[in-house]
C-alpha positions as CSV (number, residue, x, y, z in Angstrom):
1,M,89.7,119.0,81.0
2,Q,92.3,121.6,80.0
3,K,95.3,121.7,82.3
4,S,95.9,124.9,84.2
5,L,97.9,126.2,87.1
6,R,94.9,126.3,89.5
7,T,95.3,126.7,93.2
8,F,93.9,124.5,96.0
9,A,91.8,127.5,97.1
10,S,90.1,127.5,93.7
11,L,88.8,123.9,94.3
12,G,86.4,125.2,97.0
13,L,88.2,123.8,100.1
14,S,87.7,124.8,103.7
15,E,90.2,127.0,105.5
16,K,91.2,124.0,107.7
17,T,92.2,122.0,104.7
18,L,94.0,124.9,103.0
19,E,96.0,125.6,106.2
20,A,97.0,121.9,106.3
21,L,98.1,122.1,102.7
22,R,100.1,125.2,103.3
23,T,101.8,123.5,106.2
24,K,102.8,120.6,103.9
25,G,104.0,123.1,101.4
26,F,101.5,122.1,98.7
27,E,100.5,125.0,96.5
28,I,99.4,123.7,93.0
29,P,97.1,120.7,92.7
30,T,98.0,117.9,90.3
31,E,95.8,117.1,87.3
32,I,94.1,114.2,89.1
33,Q,93.3,116.4,92.0
34,I,92.0,119.2,89.8
35,Q,89.5,116.8,88.2
36,A,88.6,114.5,91.1
37,V,88.3,116.9,94.1
38,P,85.5,119.1,92.8
39,L,83.6,116.1,91.4
40,L,83.8,114.3,94.8
41,L,82.9,117.5,96.7
42,N,80.1,118.7,94.5
43,S,78.3,115.6,93.3
44,E,77.0,112.3,94.6
45,T,78.4,110.2,91.7
46,D,80.9,107.4,92.2
47,L,84.3,107.7,90.6
48,V,86.9,105.6,88.8
49,G,90.2,107.4,88.5
50,Q,93.2,106.3,86.6
51,A,96.5,108.0,87.1
52,Q,100.1,106.7,87.5
53,T,102.2,106.4,90.6
54,G,103.3,109.7,92.1
55,T,100.5,111.9,90.8
56,G,98.8,112.6,94.1
57,K,95.9,110.1,94.1
58,T,95.8,109.9,97.9
59,A,95.0,113.6,98.3
60,A,92.6,113.4,95.3
61,F,90.2,111.2,97.3
62,G,91.5,112.1,100.8
63,I,90.7,115.8,100.7
64,P,87.0,115.3,99.8
65,L,86.7,112.6,102.5
66,L,88.1,115.0,105.1
67,E,85.7,117.7,104.0
68,T,82.7,115.4,104.1
69,I,82.7,113.0,107.1
70,R,81.2,113.9,110.4
71,S,83.2,114.2,113.6
72,D,80.3,113.2,115.9
73,R,80.0,109.7,114.4
74,R,82.7,107.3,115.8
75,L,82.0,104.2,113.7
76,P,84.0,104.1,110.4
77,Q,82.4,106.4,107.9
78,A,85.1,105.8,105.3
79,V,87.0,102.6,104.5
80,I,90.0,102.7,102.2
81,L,91.3,99.3,101.0
82,V,94.9,99.1,99.9
83,P,97.1,96.1,98.8
84,T,100.0,96.4,101.3
85,R,100.6,97.3,104.9
86,E,103.2,99.8,103.9
87,L,100.6,101.6,101.8
88,A,98.1,101.4,104.6
89,I,100.5,103.2,106.9
90,Q,101.4,105.7,104.2
91,V,97.8,106.6,103.4
92,S,96.9,106.9,107.0
93,E,99.8,109.2,107.7
94,E,99.0,111.3,104.6
95,L,95.4,111.8,105.6
96,N,96.4,112.7,109.2
97,S,98.7,115.4,107.8
98,L,95.9,116.7,105.6
99,Q,93.2,116.8,108.2
100,G,94.7,119.7,110.1
101,S,92.9,120.6,113.4
102,R,89.8,118.4,112.7
103,G,90.6,115.7,115.2
104,Y,89.4,112.7,113.2
105,V,90.6,109.3,114.2
106,I,92.3,107.8,111.2
107,T,93.9,104.4,111.7
108,P,95.5,101.7,109.6
109,I,94.9,98.0,110.1
110,Y,96.9,95.3,108.4
111,G,98.4,91.8,108.9
112,G,101.5,91.5,111.0
113,Q,100.3,93.9,113.6
114,P,98.8,92.6,116.9
115,I,95.1,92.2,116.3
116,G,94.3,92.9,120.0
117,S,95.5,96.5,119.8
118,Q,93.5,96.9,116.6
119,I,90.4,95.7,118.3
120,R,90.9,98.1,121.2
121,T,91.4,101.0,118.7
122,L,88.2,100.0,116.9
123,K,86.2,99.9,120.1
124,R,87.4,103.4,121.1
125,G,86.0,104.7,117.7
126,V,87.4,105.4,114.3
127,H,86.3,107.9,111.6
128,I,88.4,106.7,108.7
129,L,89.8,103.1,108.4
130,V,92.7,102.3,106.0
131,G,93.2,98.6,105.7
132,T,94.4,95.6,103.7
133,P,91.6,93.4,102.6
134,G,92.7,90.3,104.5
135,R,92.8,92.0,107.8
136,V,89.6,93.9,107.3
137,L,87.9,90.6,106.4
138,D,89.4,89.1,109.6
139,H,87.8,91.8,111.7
140,L,84.5,91.3,110.0
141,S,84.5,87.6,110.7
142,R,85.4,88.3,114.4
143,K,82.6,90.9,114.5
144,T,85.1,93.5,115.8
145,L,84.4,95.8,112.8
146,D,81.0,97.5,112.2
147,L,80.6,98.8,108.6
148,S,77.0,99.8,109.0
149,E,77.8,103.6,109.1
150,V,80.1,103.6,106.1
151,T,79.2,106.3,103.7
152,H,82.5,106.2,101.6
153,A,84.5,103.3,100.2
154,V,87.8,103.8,98.4
155,L,89.7,101.0,96.5
156,Y,93.2,102.3,96.2
157,E,95.7,100.7,93.8
158,A,93.0,98.4,92.7
159,D,95.1,96.8,90.0
160,E,97.7,95.6,92.5
161,M,94.9,94.2,94.8
162,L,93.8,92.3,91.7
163,N,97.3,91.0,91.1
164,Q,97.6,89.8,94.7
165,G,94.3,87.9,94.5
166,F,92.3,90.2,96.8
167,I,89.3,90.6,94.5
168,E,87.0,88.1,96.2
169,D,87.9,89.6,99.6
170,I,87.1,93.1,98.3
171,E,83.7,91.9,97.0
172,T,82.9,90.4,100.4
173,I,83.8,93.6,102.2
174,L,81.8,95.8,99.8
175,S,78.8,93.5,100.2
176,A,79.0,94.2,104.0
177,M,78.7,97.9,103.5
178,P,75.4,99.9,103.0
179,K,74.4,99.9,99.4
180,Q,73.8,103.7,99.4
181,R,77.5,104.3,100.1
182,R,79.6,106.3,97.7
183,T,82.5,104.4,96.1
184,A,85.7,105.6,94.5
185,L,88.3,103.4,92.7
186,F,91.8,104.7,92.0
187,S,94.4,102.7,90.1
188,A,97.4,103.1,87.9
189,T,96.1,100.7,85.3
190,M,92.6,99.6,84.6
191,P,92.4,95.9,83.7
192,K,89.1,94.5,82.5
193,R,88.5,92.7,85.8
194,I,88.7,96.0,87.7
195,L,86.1,97.6,85.4
196,T,83.9,94.6,85.9
197,L,84.2,95.1,89.7
198,A,83.2,98.8,89.2
199,E,80.2,97.8,87.1
200,T,79.0,95.3,89.7
201,Y,79.6,97.3,93.0
202,M,79.4,100.9,91.9
203,R,76.4,103.0,91.0
204,S,76.5,105.3,87.9
205,Y,80.1,106.6,87.9
206,E,82.3,109.1,86.3
207,Q,85.7,108.0,84.9
208,I,88.8,110.2,84.9
209,V,91.9,109.1,83.0
210,I,95.1,111.1,83.4
211,R,97.7,110.3,80.8
212,E,99.7,113.3,79.8
213,E,101.9,113.7,82.8
214,S,101.3,110.6,84.8
215,S,103.8,108.2,83.4
216,G,106.9,110.2,84.5
217,E,108.7,109.2,81.3
218,E,109.7,112.8,80.6
219,L,111.2,113.0,84.1
220,T,112.8,109.6,84.2
221,E,115.8,108.8,82.1
222,Q,115.4,105.1,81.1
223,T,118.4,103.1,80.1
224,Y,119.6,99.5,80.0
225,I,122.9,97.8,80.2
226,E,123.5,94.4,78.6
227,V,125.6,92.3,81.0
228,R,126.2,88.7,81.9
229,E,124.4,87.4,85.0
230,Q,127.6,86.9,86.9
231,D,128.6,90.5,86.2
232,K,125.4,92.2,87.4
233,L,126.8,93.0,90.9
234,E,129.8,94.7,89.4
235,A,127.6,96.7,87.0
236,L,125.3,97.7,89.9
237,C,128.3,99.0,91.9
238,R,129.5,101.0,89.0
239,I,126.0,102.6,88.7
240,I,126.1,103.5,92.3
241,D,129.7,104.8,92.2
242,S,129.0,106.9,89.1
243,S,126.2,108.8,90.8
244,K,127.1,111.7,93.1
245,D,124.3,110.9,95.6
246,F,122.8,107.5,94.8
247,Y,119.6,107.0,96.7
248,G,117.6,104.2,95.1
249,L,115.7,100.9,94.9
250,V,117.2,97.8,93.4
251,F,114.5,95.4,92.3
252,C,115.3,91.7,92.6
253,R,113.2,88.7,91.6
254,T,113.2,86.7,94.8
255,K,113.6,87.1,98.5
256,A,116.8,85.1,98.4
257,D,118.1,87.5,95.7
258,T,117.4,90.6,97.8
259,D,119.2,89.2,100.8
260,K,122.2,88.2,98.6
261,V,122.5,91.5,96.8
262,A,122.1,93.5,100.0
263,A,124.8,91.4,101.8
264,Q,127.2,91.7,98.9
265,L,126.7,95.5,98.8
266,K,127.3,95.7,102.6
267,S,130.5,93.7,102.3
268,R,131.7,96.3,99.8
269,G,130.9,99.2,102.2
270,Y,127.6,100.4,100.8
271,R,124.7,101.4,103.1
272,A,122.3,98.7,101.9
273,E,119.4,96.7,103.3
274,A,117.0,94.1,101.9
275,L,113.2,94.3,102.0
276,H,110.9,91.3,101.3
277,G,107.9,89.5,102.7
278,D,109.7,87.4,105.2
279,I,111.0,90.4,107.2
280,S,109.0,91.1,110.3
281,Q,106.8,94.2,110.4
282,G,108.9,95.8,113.2
283,Q,112.1,95.3,111.2
284,R,110.5,96.5,108.0
285,E,109.5,99.8,109.7
286,K,113.0,100.2,111.1
287,I,114.5,99.7,107.6
288,L,112.1,102.1,106.0
289,D,112.8,104.7,108.7
290,A,116.5,104.4,108.1
291,C,115.9,104.7,104.4
292,R,113.9,107.9,104.8
293,K,116.7,109.3,107.0
294,R,119.2,108.2,104.3
295,W,121.1,106.1,106.7
296,V,120.3,103.4,104.1
297,T,120.8,104.6,100.5
298,V,120.4,101.3,98.6
299,L,117.3,99.2,99.2
300,A,117.2,95.8,97.5
301,A,113.5,94.8,97.3
302,T,111.0,92.4,95.7
303,D,108.1,93.9,93.8
304,V,105.6,93.1,96.5
305,A,107.7,94.6,99.3
306,A,108.3,97.8,97.3
307,R,104.7,98.5,96.2
308,G,103.4,101.6,98.0
309,L,106.6,102.5,99.8
310,D,106.7,106.1,100.9
311,I,110.3,107.0,100.2
312,P,110.5,110.4,98.5
313,D,113.2,111.8,96.3
314,L,114.7,108.5,95.1
315,T,117.3,109.2,92.4
316,H,117.5,105.8,90.9
317,V,115.6,102.6,90.3
318,V,117.7,99.6,89.2
319,N,116.1,96.6,87.7
320,Y,118.6,93.9,88.8
321,A,116.1,91.5,87.3
322,V,113.9,92.4,84.4
323,P,110.2,92.4,85.4
324,F,107.9,89.9,83.9
325,D,105.5,92.4,82.3
326,A,105.2,96.0,81.2
327,E,102.9,97.0,84.1
328,N,105.5,96.0,86.7
329,Y,108.1,97.9,84.8
330,L,105.9,101.0,84.9
331,H,105.3,100.6,88.6
332,R,109.0,100.2,89.3
333,T,110.2,103.1,87.2
334,G,107.4,105.2,88.8
335,R,109.2,105.1,92.1
336,T,111.6,107.8,90.8
337,G,111.1,110.9,88.7
338,R,108.2,112.0,90.9
339,A,106.6,115.3,92.0
340,G,108.4,117.2,89.2
341,K,111.9,115.8,90.1
342,T,114.1,113.9,87.7
343,G,115.3,110.3,88.2
344,T,117.1,107.5,86.5
345,A,115.9,104.0,85.8
346,V,118.5,101.4,84.7
347,S,117.8,97.8,83.7
348,L,120.5,95.2,83.9
349,V,119.7,92.8,81.0
350,T,121.3,89.5,80.1
351,P,121.4,88.6,76.4
352,L,118.5,86.2,77.0
353,E,116.4,88.9,78.7
354,A,116.9,91.5,76.0
355,R,113.8,90.4,74.0
356,R,111.6,90.7,77.1
357,L,112.8,94.2,77.8
């Protein structure tokens, strides 16, 4: 489809949605939204959408959902599966901001949150459920979640759910839904296993692939510095000091590394914190809130902890450790240079790591 500066109004949206978009300051849809929204609104086909991080995939499937589901049915009509609790919270908040005055109940469920409060919320009634596969499966086994009214299923960041070993859980969840549901799958990359999942659990589907603007490469300056392992901290400090307003993610390989790097930065006076899987959910949310308010400007994180974080306007991504594969590098660098803004990605590379880079 030829790119054009179309407006949201031209996509055939209701005034309630357009008002919510105006409130958020959104004027021009992204390419994935231009292609996906009309298809999901005006046809019954399933959809596989491929677009990179930061291209507006949440609104691409979220807006049609909000335009379609019924307010008078209080069992989940749409279930959105995501790989991490942070992404569950982010997607839920985004959909709530897009629904305007509709009054839908949109709730995230994920591990690390008291299951009793989730059960009470589900009993009161939910229109849209955003959840991690493990916790959704937990509710199904407890019979505290009824999927009999589901008309829409969305697999979001399906490649990451594959990487984290959730595919069997996803298959079980999809099998518990009505077969006549509509299914959409959105992902940054499309491994063969994901396409096999689509072939098995989706009806005839359309595929949308956004390549031209999605990688962010033209908006992200990518550089590397060759440095000895013992000199990486000093190099990181120089990167931070050389930037007027450094606000970034520092990717480390292990939980211990994130704790060590954050502690060393704090001892030098930087506003740094660590984020990894051993940190409690309450503490994680406090750290992320501090980050969004820029009380914390350097966040040392592992790949799993950083996937799906909603931290806008990051100026830098620093690969303190080189990622193991190209897909992880793409996901990491995609955290900056988003929404039309520029960013910088720097990799600290030892001589032994240079070939992998």
